[in-house]
DOBALUM-245656 format. One record per atom (N, C-alpha, C): residue in one letter; x, y, z. Coordinates in pm, whole numbers, plus 50000, padded with zeros to 5 digits. Layout:
// DOBALUM-245656
AXYZ/...
// end
This chain:
// DOBALUM-245656
M506154932151446/M506364929051307/M507464938251254/A508404932951182/A509464940951123/A508914948851005/Q509424960850987/Q508994969150876/Q509644964050748/S508874963250643/S509344958150514/S509964969450433/L510904966050345/L511454975850253/L510524978550136/V509594969450111/V508614971150004/V507414978750061/P507074990450003/P505934997850056/P504634989850048/H503804991250151/H502494984850156/H501434995850154/Y500374993350078/Y499295003150067/Y497974996550102/V497075004650161/V495735000150199/V494715010050145/N493495005150127/N492415013550077/N491265013450178/D491555017550300/D490535017850405/D489385027350373/I489645037650295/I488615047550265/I487765043750144/G488145033250073/G487325027849965/G487265036149837/V488365042749803/V488405050349678/V488715041049561/N488415045549439/N488675037449320/N490135037949277/R490805049449303/R492165051649254/R493035057549364/I494275052449373/I495255057749467/I496535060749389/K497035073049401/K498305076749341/K499415073549440/I500495067449391/I501615063549476/I502935067149409/G504015067449487/G505315071549436/G506275060249405/V505765048149389/V506595036549354/V505875028149249/K506635019749181/K506045010749082/K506004996249130/E506694993149239/E506694979749297/E506264980949442/F505234973449481/F504654975049614/F503744963249646/Q503194963249766/Q502204953249804/Q500894960149837/C499804954449787/C498464959049823/C497934949649930/M497374955550035/M496784947750145/M495264948450143/G494704956850057/G493264958850053/G492824968350161/A492804963750284/A492434971950400/A493404968750513/S493364976750615/S494214974150732/S493754961550804/P494684954150866/P494314942250942/P493284945751050/P492374937251077/P492234923351032/P491364921750908/Q490964932750841/Q490134931750722/Q490934930950593/D492224928750601/D493074928350483/D492834915850399/H493104917250268/H493084905550180/H494504899950172/P494724888550107/P496104883750093/P496994894850036/H498144896850096/H499044907450053/H499664903449920/V499334910949815/V499774907549681/V500824917549635/Y501944912149582/Y503014920449529/Y502624924849388/L502654937649363/L502294942949231/L503474950649174/D503704949049044/D504804955548974/D504244961848847/M504324974948835/M503804981848717/M504674980048594/G505934976248614/G506824974748500/G506964987948426/S506784987848294/S506895000048214/S505605008048212/D504525002448267/D503255009648274/D503255019448391/N502255027748395/N502125037448504/N500915034848592/E500285023148574/E499155019648658/E498965004548660/V498324999848767/V498034985548781/V496804984248870/I496004973948844/I494804971148923/I495064959149012/C494744960349140/C494884949149233/C493844938549197/P494274926049179/P493324915349141/P492384911349254/Y492684915249377/Y491814911749490/Y490754922449518/C491174935049528/C490234945549570/C489864955249458/S490484953649341/S490204961849222/S490594976549239/T491434979749336/T491934993349348/T492884996149233/L492715007549167/L493625011849061/L494735020049126/Y495975015449111/Y497135022649161/Y497785029749043/V498055042749060/V498625051048955/V499945056849005/Y501005054948926/Y502315060248962/Y502335075348944/D502845082449044/D502995097049040/D504415100249084/V505235104548991/V506645107249018/V506835117849127/A505855126349148/A505955137049248/A505805131949392/L505355119449408/L505135113949542/L506325105349587/A506655106049714/A507685097349773/A507055083749804/P507875073349827/P507325060149862/P506485060249989/T506665070250072/T505905071150198/T504695080350187/E504315083850064/E503175092750041/E502155086049950/S500925090549960/S499865086049871/S498885097549851/D498125096549744/D497055106149717/D495825098149680/P494855097549769/P494665105349890/P495615100950002/D495795109850098/D496635106950215/D496065095250295/G496955088550368/G496515078050460/G496435064150403/C496965062050282/C496895048750220/C498185040750234/V499225046750292/V500475039650318/V500315032350451/Y500595019150451/Y500475011250573/Y501825010350640/V501875013750768/V503095012750848/V502795003450965/A503524992450971/A503324982751079/A503794988751211/T503004986751315/T503374991351448/T503294979751545/A504094980351649/A504074969851751/A502854971651840/P502244960651883/P501104961951974/P501534967852108/A500594973852177/A500894979752308/A501474969252401/G502544972752472/G503164963652565/G504194954252505/A504394954952373/A505374946252308/A506784950852345/P507724941552361/P509104945552395/P509744953152280/A510614962552313/A511324970252212/A512364961452146/A512644964052021/A513624956151945/A515024959751982/
// end
């Protein structure tokens, strides 16, 4: 799977709130295969948004990079399955 330019976040640990460093992103709910439909969320001028599928509250934190989250481990990075050919 090609890596997307839009950050993807997951809530595998089941917290109510995740701080992130972007205002436009996709929520997956949980890591595959337990993920919900990947929904694009845009905070606009607000600093928080709730995912309509999993009810996770995402809060913008300017101190975080797009590849960071609080708590740690909520950024989803697609990886190739074992044995897949290199790109």
